[in-house]
C-alpha positions as CSV (number, residue, x, y, z in Angstrom):
1,X,-9.4,13.6,1.6
2,X,-12.2,13.5,-0.9
3,X,-14.5,10.5,-1.3
4,X,-13.1,9.8,-4.7
5,X,-9.5,9.7,-3.5
6,X,-10.5,7.2,-0.7
7,X,-11.4,4.7,-3.5
8,X,-8.9,5.4,-6.2
9,X,-5.7,3.7,-4.7
10,X,-7.6,0.8,-3.0
11,X,-9.4,-0.1,-6.3
12,X,-6.2,0.2,-8.1
13,X,-4.4,-2.2,-5.7
14,X,-7.4,-4.6,-5.5
15,X,-7.9,-4.8,-9.4
16,X,-4.0,-5.2,-9.8
17,X,-4.0,-8.1,-7.2
18,X,-6.8,-9.9,-9.0
19,X,-5.5,-9.5,-12.4
20,X,-1.9,-10.4,-11.2
21,X,-3.0,-13.4,-9.3
22,X,-5.3,-14.9,-11.9
23,X,-2.7,-14.1,-14.7
24,X,-0.1,-16.0,-12.7
25,X,-2.3,-19.0,-12.4
26,X,-3.3,-18.8,-15.9
27,X,0.3,-18.8,-17.0
28,X,0.8,-22.1,-15.1
29,X,-2.3,-23.5,-16.8
30,X,-4.3,-23.5,-13.5
31,X,-7.5,-21.6,-14.6
32,X,-11.1,-22.0,-14.0
33,X,-14.0,-20.4,-15.7
34,X,-14.4,-18.0,-12.8
35,X,-10.6,-17.2,-12.9
36,X,-10.7,-16.6,-16.5
37,X,-13.7,-14.4,-16.1
38,X,-12.2,-12.4,-13.3
39,X,-9.0,-11.9,-15.2
40,X,-10.7,-10.6,-18.2
41,X,-13.5,-8.5,-16.9
42,X,-11.5,-7.2,-13.8
43,X,-8.7,-6.5,-16.2
44,X,-10.9,-4.2,-18.2
45,X,-12.3,-2.7,-15.0
46,X,-8.6,-2.1,-13.9
47,X,-8.0,0.0,-17.1
48,X,-10.9,2.4,-15.9
49,X,-9.6,2.4,-12.3
50,X,-6.0,3.3,-13.4
51,X,-7.3,6.1,-15.5
52,X,-9.5,7.3,-12.6
53,X,-6.4,7.0,-10.4
54,X,-4.2,8.9,-12.8
55,X,-6.8,11.7,-13.2
56,X,-7.1,12.0,-9.4
57,X,-3.4,12.3,-8.9
58,X,-2.5,14.2,-12.0
59,X,-0.4,16.8,-10.4
60,X,2.1,14.2,-8.9
61,X,1.9,12.0,-12.0
62,X,3.1,14.9,-14.1
63,X,6.4,14.9,-12.1
64,X,7.2,11.5,-13.6
65,X,7.5,13.2,-17.1
66,X,10.4,15.4,-15.7
67,X,12.4,12.3,-14.6
68,X,14.3,10.6,-17.6
69,X,14.3,7.1,-16.2
70,X,10.6,7.2,-15.5
71,X,9.8,8.8,-18.9
72,X,11.8,6.0,-20.6
73,X,10.0,3.3,-18.7
74,X,6.6,4.7,-19.4
75,X,7.5,5.1,-23.1
76,X,9.1,1.7,-23.3
77,X,5.9,0.1,-21.8
78,X,3.6,1.9,-24.3
79,X,6.0,0.9,-27.2
80,X,6.1,-2.8,-26.0
81,X,2.4,-3.0,-25.7
82,X,1.9,-1.5,-29.2
83,X,4.5,-3.9,-30.6
84,X,2.7,-6.9,-29.1
85,X,-0.4,-6.1,-31.2
86,X,1.3,-4.9,-34.6
87,X,2.1,-8.6,-35.2
88,X,5.6,-7.9,-36.4
89,X,7.2,-11.4,-37.1
90,X,3.9,-13.2,-36.5
91,X,2.6,-15.8,-38.8
92,X,-0.8,-15.3,-40.2
93,X,-3.6,-16.6,-38.4
94,X,-6.5,-15.6,-36.2
95,X,-4.9,-16.8,-33.0
96,X,-7.1,-18.2,-30.2
97,X,-7.1,-21.7,-28.8
98,X,-5.3,-24.4,-30.7
99,X,-8.4,-26.5,-31.2
100,X,-10.1,-23.6,-33.0
101,X,-7.0,-23.4,-35.2
102,X,-7.4,-27.1,-36.1
103,X,-11.1,-26.7,-36.8
104,X,-10.3,-23.7,-39.0
105,X,-7.6,-25.7,-41.0
106,X,-9.9,-28.7,-41.6
107,X,-13.1,-26.8,-42.2
108,X,-12.1,-26.1,-45.9
109,X,-11.1,-29.7,-46.6
110,X,-13.6,-32.1,-48.5
111,X,-15.2,-34.9,-46.7
112,X,-13.1,-37.3,-48.9
113,X,-9.9,-35.7,-47.5
114,X,-11.3,-35.8,-44.0
115,X,-12.3,-39.5,-44.1
116,X,-9.0,-41.0,-43.1
117,X,-8.9,-38.7,-40.2
118,X,-12.0,-40.4,-38.9
119,X,-10.9,-43.8,-40.0
120,X,-13.5,-44.0,-42.8
121,X,-14.6,-42.7,-46.2
122,X,-16.0,-39.6,-47.4
123,X,-19.4,-41.4,-48.3
124,X,-19.7,-42.5,-44.7
125,X,-19.1,-39.0,-43.5
126,X,-21.9,-37.8,-45.8
127,X,-24.1,-40.3,-44.1
128,X,-23.3,-39.2,-40.6
129,X,-23.9,-35.6,-41.5
130,X,-27.2,-36.4,-43.1
131,X,-28.2,-38.5,-40.1
132,X,-27.4,-35.5,-38.0
133,X,-29.8,-33.3,-40.0
134,X,-27.5,-31.6,-42.4
135,X,-28.8,-31.4,-46.0
136,X,-27.2,-31.1,-49.4
137,X,-24.1,-33.0,-48.3
138,X,-21.8,-34.6,-50.8
139,X,-18.3,-36.2,-50.4
140,X,-16.9,-33.0,-52.0
141,X,-18.5,-30.8,-49.5
142,X,-16.4,-29.1,-46.8
143,X,-17.5,-28.5,-43.2
144,X,-17.6,-24.7,-44.1
145,X,-20.1,-25.6,-46.9
146,X,-22.2,-27.6,-44.5
147,X,-22.1,-25.6,-41.3
148,X,-21.2,-22.0,-42.5
149,X,-18.3,-19.8,-41.1
150,X,-19.3,-20.0,-37.5
151,X,-16.7,-22.0,-35.6
152,X,-19.2,-23.3,-33.0
153,X,-21.4,-24.6,-35.8
154,X,-18.4,-26.2,-37.5
155,X,-17.4,-27.9,-34.2
156,X,-21.0,-29.4,-34.0
157,X,-20.6,-30.7,-37.6
158,X,-17.2,-32.2,-36.6
159,X,-18.8,-34.0,-33.7
160,X,-21.4,-35.5,-36.1
161,X,-18.5,-36.8,-38.2
162,X,-17.0,-38.4,-35.2
163,X,-20.3,-40.0,-34.1
164,X,-19.8,-43.6,-35.6
165,X,-22.1,-45.4,-33.3
166,X,-19.4,-47.2,-31.5
167,X,-19.7,-45.0,-28.5
168,X,-16.0,-44.1,-29.0
169,X,-16.2,-41.2,-31.5
170,X,-16.2,-37.7,-30.2
171,X,-14.7,-38.8,-26.9
172,X,-11.1,-38.3,-27.6
173,X,-10.7,-41.9,-28.7
174,X,-9.9,-42.7,-32.4
175,X,-9.4,-45.9,-34.4
176,X,-6.7,-47.2,-32.2
177,X,-9.1,-47.5,-29.3
178,X,-11.5,-49.5,-31.5
179,X,-9.0,-52.0,-32.6
């Protein structure tokens, strides 16, 4: 047995276990930063390992193409994966975490429109952004105008809007907690 063959199957099994276990935990919303990293990075490595495994076992792998059920399953897997990324029936949007979608939705609204969300007025939001170091802000400005298109920069600007000096803003507590 060649040295390459000694590693192909164990690496395939190992990467499959890591991706499978972390994916299962992730499905049930039990995820840590390390678990997310392992799932994503080892998942990418798994693709290389599987290609490596197929190349080393090409002769037996070709036999699967002669079996109708195996060929149907392989082609169905490829078709399903392709369909998942075509976006047929999907609504428009960039995807990603819901909080990013919320920031994106509100980033094009004027400070006057955002005022009631922060239980204040557009003028006070202008003051909060100015105090946080943003310049050229007016009540008709949007977060995209103030912070640009970068979502992280927009999140920082939204944090400045929430900082009302009460110690409650930006901590997941709104007007109801202050009353």
